[in-house]
C-alpha positions in Angstrom: 0.0 0.0 0.0 1.2 3.5 -0.8 0.5 6.5 1.4 -1.9 7.8 -1.2 -3.9 4.6 -1.0 -4.7 5.1 2.6 -6.2 7.8 4.8 -3.4 8.5 7.3 -5.1 9.6 10.5 -2.7 11.6 12.8 -3.6 11.1 16.4 -1.6 13.3 18.7 -1.4 13.0 22.5 -2.1 15.4 25.3 -1.6 19.0 24.3 -1.6 18.1 20.6 1.5 18.1 18.5 3.1 21.5 17.9 4.1 22.8 14.5 7.7 21.3 14.8 6.5 17.9 15.9 7.0 15.1 13.4 3.3 14.4 13.3 2.5 18.0 12.3 5.3 17.9 9.7 3.9 14.6 8.2 0.4 16.1 8.2 1.7 19.0 6.1 3.8 16.9 3.8 1.6 13.9 3.1 -1.4 14.6 1.0 -3.4 11.7 2.5 -2.7 12.7 6.1 -5.1 14.6 8.4 -5.2 15.2 12.1 -8.0 13.8 14.2 -9.0 17.0 16.1 -10.1 16.9 19.7 -12.3 19.4 21.5 -9.6 20.3 24.0 -6.0 19.2 23.6 -5.2 20.3 27.2 -8.1 18.4 28.8 -8.1 14.9 27.4 -11.4 13.2 27.7 -11.4 9.4 27.9 -14.8 9.0 26.3 -14.7 11.8 23.7 -11.2 11.3 22.3 -11.8 7.7 21.2 -15.3 8.6 19.8 -13.8 11.4 17.7 -11.2 9.0 16.3 -13.9 6.4 15.5 -15.9 9.1 13.7 -12.9 10.1 11.7 -12.3 6.4 10.7 -15.9 6.0 9.7 -15.8 9.2 7.6 -12.6 8.2 5.8 -13.0 7.5 2.1 -10.0 5.1 2.0 -8.6 2.3 4.1 -7.2 3.9 7.3 -3.7 3.8 8.8 -3.6 5.4 12.2 -0.4 7.3 13.2 -0.6 7.8 17.0 1.8 9.4 19.4 1.8 9.3 23.2 -1.7 9.6 24.6 -2.9 9.1 21.0 -2.0 5.4 21.5 -4.4 4.6 24.3 -6.9 6.8 22.5 -6.7 4.3 19.6 -6.8 1.3 21.9 -10.0 2.6 23.6 -11.5 3.3 20.2 -11.0 -0.2 18.8 -14.5 -1.5 19.9 -16.0 1.6 18.2 -14.2 1.2 14.8 -16.0 0.0 11.7 -14.8 -3.5 11.1 -12.0 -3.9 8.7 -11.6 -0.1 8.0 -8.4 0.3 9.9 -5.6 -1.6 8.0 -2.7 -0.7 10.3 -1.3 1.5 13.1 2.0 3.2 13.6 2.3 3.6 17.4 5.0 5.9 18.9 6.0 6.4 22.5 2.9 5.1 24.4 2.6 6.3 28.0 2.6 3.9 30.9 -0.7 4.8 32.5 0.0 2.8 35.6 2.8 5.0 36.9 1.6 6.7 40.2 3.1 10.1 39.5 1.3 10.5 36.2 -0.8 13.6 35.7 -4.4 12.8 36.7 -5.7 14.1 33.4 -3.6 11.5 31.5 -4.0 8.8 34.1 -7.8 8.6 33.5 -7.0 6.9 30.2 -5.7 3.9 32.1 -5.5 1.1 32.5 -3.9 0.5 29.1 -6.0 -2.1 27.2 -4.0 -5.3 26.6 -6.1 -7.0 24.0 -4.4 -7.8 20.7 -5.1 -5.2 18.0 -7.3 -6.5 15.1 -4.9 -5.0 12.5 -1.1 -5.0 12.0 0.9 -2.5 14.0 4.4 -1.2 14.7 5.3 0.2 18.1 8.3 2.6 18.2 9.7 2.9 21.7 12.6 4.8 23.2 15.0 3.5 25.8 14.9 6.9 27.6 11.2 7.8 27.4 10.3 9.6 30.7 6.7 8.3 30.3 7.3 4.6 29.6 10.2 2.3 30.2 11.4 0.2 27.3 10.5 -3.0 29.1 6.9 -1.8 29.6 6.8 -0.9 25.9 8.0 -4.3 25.0 5.1 -5.8 27.1 2.6 -3.6 25.3 4.0 -4.7 21.9 3.6 -8.3 23.0 0.0 -7.8 24.3 -1.1 -5.9 21.2 0.7 -8.1 18.6 2.8 -5.2 17.5 6.2 -5.4 15.9 8.5 -3.3 18.2 11.2 -0.9 17.0 13.9 0.1 19.4 14.5 3.9 18.8 17.4 3.9 21.3 18.1 7.0 23.3 15.2 9.1 21.9 13.4 10.6 24.9 9.7 10.9 24.2 10.2 10.9 20.4 8.8 14.4 20.1 10.1 17.9 19.0 11.5 18.6 22.4 13.7 15.4 22.1 14.9 16.5 18.6 12.3 14.6 16.5 10.9 17.2 14.2 11.6 15.9 10.7 12.3 12.3 11.9 13.3 10.6 8.6 13.8 7.3 10.3 10.2 7.4 11.4 9.1 8.1 7.9 11.0 5.1 6.7 9.4 2.9 9.4 5.9 4.1 8.4 6.7 3.4 4.8 7.7 -0.1 5.8 4.4 -0.6 7.5 2.5 0.7 4.6 4.3 -1.6 2.2 3.4 -4.6 4.3 -0.3 -3.8 4.2 -2.7 -5.0 1.5 
């Protein structure tokens, strides 16, 4: 599958992805990419965010590939039961938060616990060895639970603009690899 054969739905996390974030850059540079907008990026809503994602999937005129970062990952996981069957062909999951950490901000923590059911579509999980919001070992466990292929991003922080991941060409190549593996 080529990127133009799919609706690439960009699902940012808490506070959205700023203009220098790789998700925002991909949204601007890929004609088939569009952001799933939330009512309030600063006040994540455990019920509303997944519903908005499910509505965007239902409205897509092509097969969907979800590109989720941080809190966007559990947003997708909670949306799975709401998704039209077979419409999502794959997911590119980056830096999911560990929602079981006690010091987590309460606004984010209400998205927990992290669902552990296998995803009904192929997925790739990119995780950092130095993510302040999720240990690599926990990310490996998520990948195992969800049936995701895991990619070790090394010392990459939270894989966001603050960690130096604006353009993120390696991520683009990983997304391309996922797309090429999809029918």
